[in-house]
TORSE-8825 format. One record per residue (C-alpha): residue in one letter; x, y, z. Coordinates in Angstrom, 1 decimal. Each point is the difference from the previous one (the first is absolute). Example, Ala and Ser with C-alpha at 12.3 -4.5 7.8 and 13.67 -1.06 7.14 Angstrom:
! residues 2
<A; <12.3; -4.5; 7.8>>
<S; <1.4; 3.4; -0.7>>
END
This chain:
! residues 231
<X; <2.4; 7.1; -13.2>>
<X; <-3.4; -0.4; 1.7>>
<X; <-2.5; 2.5; -1.3>>
<X; <-3.3; 0.9; 1.8>>
<X; <-1.9; 1.9; -2.6>>
<X; <-3.1; 1.8; 1.3>>
<X; <-0.7; -2.8; 2.5>>
<X; <-3.0; 0.3; 2.2>>
<X; <-1.0; -2.6; 2.7>>
<X; <-3.3; 0.3; 1.7>>
<X; <-1.3; -2.2; 2.9>>
<X; <-3.1; 1.4; 1.5>>
<X; <0.7; 3.5; 1.3>>
<X; <3.8; -0.6; -0.5>>
<X; <1.6; 1.5; -3.1>>
<X; <3.7; 0.0; -1.1>>
<X; <1.5; 1.5; -3.1>>
<X; <3.5; -0.7; -1.4>>
<X; <1.6; 1.5; -3.1>>
<X; <3.8; -0.4; 0.1>>
<X; <3.0; -2.1; -1.1>>
<X; <2.1; -2.2; 2.2>>
<X; <3.5; -0.6; -1.3>>
<X; <1.3; -3.5; -0.6>>
<X; <3.1; -1.2; 1.7>>
<X; <-0.7; 1.8; 3.2>>
<X; <-1.5; -0.6; 3.4>>
<X; <-2.9; 2.4; 0.4>>
<X; <-1.6; 0.4; 3.5>>
<X; <-3.7; 0.7; 0.2>>
<X; <-1.1; 1.8; 3.2>>
<X; <-3.2; 1.6; 1.3>>
<X; <-2.3; 0.1; 2.9>>
<X; <-1.9; -3.1; 1.1>>
<X; <-3.0; -0.5; -2.2>>
<X; <1.4; 2.3; -2.7>>
<X; <0.0; -2.9; -2.6>>
<X; <3.6; -1.3; -0.1>>
<X; <-1.1; -3.7; 0.0>>
<X; <-2.9; 0.8; -2.2>>
<X; <2.3; 1.5; -2.7>>
<X; <2.3; -3.1; 0.2>>
<X; <-3.1; -2.3; -0.4>>
<X; <-1.0; 1.9; -3.1>>
<X; <3.5; -0.2; -1.5>>
<X; <0.2; -3.7; 0.8>>
<X; <-3.4; -0.7; -1.6>>
<X; <-2.0; -0.8; 3.1>>
<X; <-2.2; 3.1; -0.3>>
<X; <-1.4; 1.6; -3.1>>
<X; <0.3; 3.8; -0.5>>
<X; <-3.1; 1.8; -1.2>>
<X; <2.1; 1.8; -2.6>>
<X; <3.5; 0.5; -1.2>>
<X; <2.8; -2.4; -0.9>>
<X; <3.0; -1.7; 1.4>>
<X; <3.0; -0.6; -2.3>>
<X; <3.3; -1.8; 0.7>>
<X; <2.8; 0.5; -2.6>>
<X; <-2.5; 1.6; -2.3>>
<X; <-2.4; -3.0; 0.1>>
<X; <-3.6; 0.6; 1.3>>
<X; <-0.6; -2.6; 2.7>>
<X; <-3.3; 1.5; 1.4>>
<X; <-2.1; -2.9; -1.2>>
<X; <2.5; -2.9; 0.8>>
<X; <-0.6; -2.5; 2.7>>
<X; <2.3; 0.3; 3.0>>
<X; <2.1; -3.0; -1.0>>
<X; <0.5; 1.3; -3.5>>
<X; <1.5; 3.3; 1.1>>
<X; <3.8; 0.6; 0.0>>
<X; <0.2; 0.4; 3.8>>
<X; <0.0; -1.9; 3.3>>
<X; <-1.6; 1.2; 3.2>>
<X; <1.0; -0.6; 3.7>>
<X; <-2.7; 0.4; 2.5>>
<X; <0.3; 1.0; 3.7>>
<X; <-0.7; -3.6; 1.2>>
<X; <2.5; -1.6; -2.5>>
<X; <-2.8; -2.4; -1.2>>
<X; <2.0; -3.1; 0.7>>
<X; <-1.9; -3.3; 0.1>>
<X; <0.5; -1.6; 3.4>>
<X; <-0.2; -3.6; -1.2>>
<X; <2.8; 0.4; -2.6>>
<X; <3.7; 0.1; 0.6>>
<X; <2.1; 3.0; -0.7>>
<X; <1.2; -1.5; -3.3>>
<X; <-3.6; -0.8; -1.0>>
<X; <-1.2; 3.5; 0.9>>
<X; <2.8; 1.5; -2.1>>
<X; <-0.6; -2.4; -2.8>>
<X; <-3.5; 1.2; -0.5>>
<X; <1.5; 3.0; -1.6>>
<X; <0.8; -2.2; -3.0>>
<X; <-2.7; -2.6; -0.1>>
<X; <-3.2; -0.4; 2.0>>
<X; <0.3; -3.8; -0.2>>
<X; <3.6; 0.1; 1.2>>
<X; <1.1; -2.3; -2.8>>
<X; <3.3; 1.8; -0.5>>
<X; <2.5; -0.9; -2.7>>
<X; <3.7; -0.5; 1.0>>
<X; <0.7; 3.5; -1.3>>
<X; <-2.8; 1.4; 2.1>>
<X; <1.2; -1.8; 3.1>>
<X; <3.4; 1.5; -0.6>>
<X; <-1.6; 3.5; -0.2>>
<X; <-1.9; -0.8; 3.1>>
<X; <3.1; -0.9; 1.9>>
<X; <1.8; 3.1; -1.2>>
<X; <-2.6; 2.4; 1.1>>
<X; <-0.3; -1.7; 3.4>>
<X; <3.8; 0.5; 0.4>>
<X; <-0.3; 3.6; -1.1>>
<X; <-2.5; 0.8; 2.8>>
<X; <2.0; -1.9; 2.6>>
<X; <-2.3; -3.1; 0.4>>
<X; <2.4; -2.6; -1.2>>
<X; <-0.4; -3.1; 2.2>>
<X; <-3.5; 1.0; 1.1>>
<X; <-1.8; -1.4; -3.0>>
<X; <-1.8; -2.8; 1.9>>
<X; <-1.4; 2.2; 2.8>>
<X; <-3.6; 1.2; 0.1>>
<X; <-1.0; 3.7; 0.6>>
<X; <-0.8; -0.8; 3.7>>
<X; <3.7; -1.0; 0.5>>
<X; <1.3; 3.3; -1.4>>
<X; <0.6; 3.4; 1.7>>
<X; <-1.9; 3.0; -1.3>>
<X; <3.0; 1.1; -2.0>>
<X; <0.5; -3.4; -1.5>>
<X; <-3.7; -0.1; -1.1>>
<X; <0.5; 3.4; -1.7>>
<X; <3.1; -1.4; -1.7>>
<X; <-2.0; -3.0; -1.3>>
<X; <-2.8; 2.3; -1.4>>
<X; <2.6; 2.2; -1.7>>
<X; <1.7; -3.1; -1.4>>
<X; <-3.3; -1.1; -1.6>>
<X; <-0.5; 3.4; -1.6>>
<X; <3.5; 0.1; -1.3>>
<X; <-0.3; -3.5; -1.5>>
<X; <-2.9; 1.2; -2.1>>
<X; <2.4; 2.2; -1.9>>
<X; <-2.4; 2.9; -0.6>>
<X; <1.6; 3.4; -0.5>>
<X; <-2.2; 1.9; 2.5>>
<X; <-0.3; -0.8; 3.7>>
<X; <-2.8; 1.5; 2.1>>
<X; <0.3; -0.1; 3.7>>
<X; <-2.9; 0.7; 2.3>>
<X; <1.8; 0.6; 3.3>>
<X; <1.3; -3.6; 0.2>>
<X; <2.6; 0.7; 2.7>>
<X; <-2.2; 2.2; 2.2>>
<X; <-0.6; -2.8; 2.6>>
<X; <3.8; -0.4; 0.5>>
<X; <2.0; 1.7; 2.7>>
<X; <2.3; 2.9; -1.0>>
<X; <3.2; -2.1; -0.4>>
<X; <-1.7; -2.7; -2.1>>
<X; <-1.8; 2.6; -2.1>>
<X; <3.3; 1.7; -0.7>>
<X; <1.5; -3.4; -1.0>>
<X; <-2.9; -0.6; -2.4>>
<X; <0.2; 3.5; -1.5>>
<X; <3.8; -0.5; -0.6>>
<X; <-0.7; -3.4; -1.6>>
<X; <-2.7; 1.6; -2.2>>
<X; <2.3; 2.8; -1.2>>
<X; <2.8; -2.4; -0.7>>
<X; <-2.2; -2.4; -1.8>>
<X; <-1.8; 2.6; -2.1>>
<X; <3.3; 1.4; -1.2>>
<X; <1.4; -3.5; -0.8>>
<X; <-3.1; -1.2; -1.8>>
<X; <-0.8; 3.3; -1.7>>
<X; <-3.5; 0.2; 1.7>>
<X; <-2.3; 3.0; 0.1>>
<X; <-1.6; 0.2; 3.4>>
<X; <-3.1; 1.9; 1.3>>
<X; <0.0; -0.3; 3.8>>
<X; <-2.8; 1.1; 2.3>>
<X; <1.3; 1.1; 3.4>>
<X; <-1.1; 2.2; 2.9>>
<X; <3.6; 0.3; 1.3>>
<X; <1.7; 3.1; -1.4>>
<X; <3.4; -1.5; 1.1>>
<X; <-0.7; -3.0; -2.3>>
<X; <-0.5; 2.3; -3.0>>
<X; <3.1; 1.9; 0.9>>
<X; <2.0; -3.2; 0.4>>
<X; <-0.7; -1.7; -3.4>>
<X; <-2.3; 2.0; -2.3>>
<X; <1.4; 1.9; -2.9>>
<X; <-3.3; 1.9; -0.3>>
<X; <-3.0; 0.6; 2.2>>
<X; <-3.6; 0.9; -0.8>>
<X; <-2.9; 0.8; 2.3>>
<X; <-3.7; -0.4; -0.1>>
<X; <-1.8; 3.1; 1.4>>
<X; <-3.5; 1.4; -0.4>>
<X; <-1.1; -2.9; -2.2>>
<X; <2.8; 0.3; -2.6>>
<X; <3.4; -1.6; -0.6>>
<X; <2.7; 2.7; 0.0>>
<X; <2.7; -0.7; -2.7>>
<X; <3.2; -1.4; 1.4>>
<X; <3.0; 2.1; 1.0>>
<X; <3.6; -0.9; 1.0>>
<X; <-0.2; -1.3; 3.5>>
<X; <3.1; 1.9; 1.1>>
<X; <-1.3; 3.2; -1.4>>
<X; <-3.5; -0.5; 1.3>>
<X; <1.1; -0.5; 3.6>>
<X; <2.6; 2.8; -0.2>>
<X; <-2.7; 2.4; -1.0>>
<X; <-3.4; -1.6; 1.0>>
<X; <-3.0; 1.0; -2.0>>
<X; <-3.2; 1.1; 1.8>>
<X; <-1.4; -3.5; -0.6>>
<X; <3.0; -1.7; 1.6>>
<X; <0.0; 2.5; 2.9>>
<X; <-3.6; -0.8; 0.7>>
<X; <0.7; -3.7; -0.1>>
<X; <2.9; 0.4; 2.3>>
<X; <-2.0; 2.2; 2.4>>
<X; <2.3; 2.9; -0.3>>
END
């Protein structure tokens, strides 16, 4: 599980608190108004931003002071963060070694993950030669190749059209189940949460509200969810 224990993040006049537990083995959607702190919270969990107090634990281990690369998680950003001068295979291979000197076993793992996300045969292409959906698949493949138990997603599919976004969400759900991944996914699309998330939590009034079953939450929306939906 991912525990946020008395976490407080402060940036100028902005303040966000979080004191909750996210269950492992699930996809949890994180929603909230623009500027509420969704990306900020992910940055803190990933280690790119230091909280002023509190702790972050994964599977009982305190990771608050660890560098981003030492945390048992991977993160997908909105822009996919692919290097334009590298091929698909090289971009994905960075998930294993920054110098791309892959062993035969690592190359086999690289080929397997490319096949899993539907990019087999496109290994030599560069990002500019890929569609938006293919770029998202390459970024997901790199994260999967790292083999970390938690995957954080900061709206990586938001630039895609509805059909492509649905395809990527289906791929995410199937892959998370097959790989036993725990996922925390920022989204501003309620339909995305309803499509793939086991649980959903909201940020409102400067605090993270503990997660609830997505099905139950949307069946009987809380005041915070009603306010977010504009009801």
